[in-house]
N, C-alpha and C positions, 0 to 999 in steps of 0.2 A: 972590412964591411965592403962590400961591391959597389961601384960606381956605375950608372947606368950614363951613356953620352946619347943626347937627343940632339939631333943638328936641326937648330933651327936658324940658318942663316949665319951668321958671324957675330961673336965668337960662339965657340961650342960652349953650352950649358951642360954643366955634372948633375946630375938629379942622384940622389941618395933614394934607393930602393926599399926605404922603411917600410913597415905594416901602416906607421901613423900617415906616411905622405900618400900611400895607394887608397889608401878608407878615404883621406881627402878629397883625392881626386873622384872616388866614387860617388863620394856627397856631392859632390859639386853639381851634378846633373840629376839629382831629385833623390827620393827614397831608394832605400838599398835593394838588391839583388832579391826577387820574389816576393816584395812586397806590393808591386802593383801591377797592373796588367797594361802593356804598352797596346796602344788600339790602332794602330798603322794598320793601314788596307793592305790583305794578304796577295802578294803576286800570283798571277795563276800560270800553269806551265804554257809553253808554244803549243799550238793547236796539232802539231802534226810531229812525228818522229822526224829524223835525218836520215835519208837514204844513203847506200852505197854510193853514189854518186856524187854526191855533195860533200862525204866524209873524203872522198879521195878528191876532190876539189879543194878541201882544206892542205890533206897532204901536201899537194904541190906546191900551195901557196907557201907552205912553212920550210920549203926547201928538203923535204925529205927524200932520203935516196929511195932507188927503184926497189930496194927489197923492202925497206921501211912500208911506201906505198902498196907494197902487194901485199904484206902482211896488214895492213891496213884494211884492204878491200876484202880481202876474205876472210878476217877476225870480223869484222863489223857485219857482213853478209851472215855468216853463222850464226852470231848471237842474236840478229835481227830477227833471225828465220828467214831470211831470202833462201838460205841453203838447209834444205831441211836435215834432219837426221837420219843418217844412214845412205846420207848421197856422198857423190864423189866431189872433190872440189872442181869448180867450175874452171875453165879456161881465164886467163887474166883477160880484164878489159881491153878494148881497143886504145884507151887512154894510154896505157902501159905500155903499148907497143909489142913486144915480142919478148918477153922477159928469157935470160939464159937458163939453162937446167941448173947451173949453181944456184942461181938465184930462186929459182922456184923451189928448189930441194932445200936451200937453207930456211925460206919462209914457214915451207912446211915445217920444219923442225922448231921454230918458234912455236908454231901452233899447237903442233905435238906435246911441247912443253908445258904448255897451259890448259892441256887436257880437252883440247878443241877438236881434234881428227886423231884418230887411230891409224896408223901406215899401216898395211896388210900386203905381203907379197902378191903380184900378178893384178892385184883390186887396186892397189894404190891408196891414197890417203882418205879414208873415210869417214865423214863428220858423226861426232859423237853426241848422246844426249846432255843435255845441261847438269844432270847430277853428275856428269864426269869432269865437268869444267872446275877450276881452280877460282873459287868464290872471292880470294880476298887480292885477286890479279889486278893491279888499277887498271890494266888498259882492259880488260874485261868488264869492270866497272864502268870505264868510259864509253866502251860499247853498249853496255845495256843502258848507260844514260839517253845514247841517242837513239834508242827503240822506244816500241810502243809499250813498254813497262815500265817507263822513268819512273812514276810516282811510286809503284809498289818497291821498285828496287832502292829509293831514297828512302822508302819507310823501313825497311828490311835492314838498311845499313844504320838507320835512327836507333832501333832495336839494339843494334850489336853495341853501338858507340854507347848506349845509357848503363850497358854492362861493363864497359870497360874504362870509358874516360872518367866517370865519378869514382872508380877504385884507384885511377892512376893519380887522380888528385888528392885520393886520402895518404897512397904511398909518397908521393912528391913532399908532402908536408913532412915526410920524416927521414926522407934519403936525399933531399936537393941541396944543391952548393949554391955557393953566391953567383956561379957564373950561371947557374939557370934562374934564380931570380931575377939576374939582370938582364935575361932574354925573354922571361914572361912579363916583365914590366916594360921591356920595350915596345915588346910586340902588342901588350894591351893600350900603352901609350901611342901609338902609332895608329891603332884601330879606332880611337877616339878622334886622331888628330883626322881620319880620312871618313871620318862617318857621315858626312851628309854627299858622299859619292861612295855608297856603299855596293855599289853594283860595278863596281869600277875594280882596275887591276891594283891599285895600291892598297886598298880593304882589304881584298881578296889575299893577296901576299900577307901583309901585317896576320888575316886571321889563323893562314895556315903557318905562318912561323909560332903563333901562339898555340897551336893545338903540338906540333913537332917538339916544341919546347918543352910542354907539358909529358908525354908520354917518355922523352927524353930524362926527365928530371923524377922518374920513378928508379932511376937506376936498375930498371930491369929489362935486358935487351927482349924479350918476349912481349913488352909493350910496344918498347920504341920501333921494331919492326913493323907496327900497323901504322905507321906514319904515312905512309905512301896513300893507303886505301882512305885514312880521312884526307887527305890533301885532295884526292880524285873526287871525293864527296864533296867538299867546299866547291871546288872548281865548277865542277857540274853543276851545282847550283846558282853560280854566277853565270854560266856559260847560257845558260836554258832559261836564262831572266827569271828565276825564281827570287832572287833577293833585290827587297825595295832599295831605293834610291838613298834615302835618309835610313839608316842603322836603327833597328829596335833597340830604344834606350834601356831598356831593361835587359837586354842582351848584353849591351857594354857594359853597364854596372857589374854584371855577374863575372865576366870576362877579367873584368878590373879584382874583383872579391878574391877569386879565385888566384891571382897574385899573391895577393893582401895576404889573405890565409896560409898561403902554401910558405911566403915569409916569415909569418908569425908562428908556424908549427901546428896548427890546427885543422887537422885533418879530418874533421867531422864538418865543420862551416866550408871546408873546401869542397868537401863530397857533396854536400847540398848543393853548392851555388852552381857546380858542374853539372847536376842533374838539370837544374833549371835551363841552363845554357843549351843542353841536347834535346830534352822537351821543347823549347822554344821554337828552334831549328826545325826539328820535324811538325808541329802544329802549323809554324809558318809556310810549309812546304808541302803537307799532304790534308793537314785539318785534322789528325787523328793525333792519340797520343802514345807513344814510344814506349811506354811503360804498362800500357792496357791495350793492347792490341785487339784487332776485330777478330772475332772468332774466322778462321778458316774455312771454305767453303767444303762439303761432304761430296 
């Protein structure tokens, strides 16, 4: 049986990730997943989207290469609509200086691989309609979250997650290994440990680790390949101030319950708890139900 190491100063404490111990952790914070509704105030999104200039500034501060900064500048401009469909790529901004042909060519190839541009003879790189973009590309998701359609994008991803992650929990209850149980347990406990600072990095990293571990635990590479998409969504929720300072108590219990039910091998219960996690996240961000979307405009 796997052992989970949890650093709590000195010495290191060893925790056995049994179903019973996880259920005790869940019960300690109140009624089980889905039995009560948390009434924490929903955070509202920032009032305006991040423009290409501030996106570039973040790239400079993070020490990105000139190539990466050019990809960031052009990509965010295309996705946000600053550069319209059918237009040629603009000249790099003055802040980027005068990139060499090699840099601009390689940056264009990156955008082409994402479906953002089509390179034609004589006319050069022409921007494509959004239907040609790779919707699962984490960088495109990040650029969308920086743009005017942030909430719509988050809701669309939530609809995808509710179709994928509950099934992943069901599969994980049948295919997971002791190493998977240990990682799910570590991540859920770390989320509880940092729950009073849910809008900060430590909680975010624990949350990302939990969802990566869930998808990996399915044993299906088609599911695990979506981990960057989910991570980009969770990161965007934090970066755009859509996370409360104190984590939703029910969502925390549901994460612990998912880990416990996967450890127990109860796929149906793990699925239900995971459905609640995704729905809570969508409701908190957009005020809508991911399982019952509003009708599309005609």
